[in-house]
C-alpha positions, 0 to 999 in steps of 0.5 A: 688370490681373490674371487669376486662373484656378482650375484644377479638377484630377482626383484625384491629378493636381495635381503633374502638372498643375502640372508641365505648366503650368509648361512652358507658362508660358514662352509665357505670359510671352513673350506681348505684354502679359504682365507676369508669371505665377505658380502659387499652391498651397494645401493643397487638392489638387483645384485650383490658381490661376494669377495672371497680370498683364497690361498690359490686359484686351485683352492677356489676351483676345488671349492667351486666344484664342491658347491656343484655337488649335493653336499655343497649346494645351498638349497633355495639360493638359486631360486632367488637369483635372476640368472647365473653369477659371474666370477672374476679371479684376481691375483695380487700384483708382485711388488 
């Protein structure tokens, strides 16, 4: 399954937000059930996307819960955002 997270970034903070998130992706990629995580950019400096690939929605939900703990938090990242991220989960259509 895929999770796409859309992060709304404060004006002038895109580069710093991406830098901070890149540092946090090692833990994402090492989390049980993660198959990959990539930052996606376009020409809009007010947001960026994170594309995560998971073995299952349950793996993603466990990861999201972990990120809400002190051990899983990314210090300073929320300060770079205009508000909460929006996550959309997708499953692959059967052939």
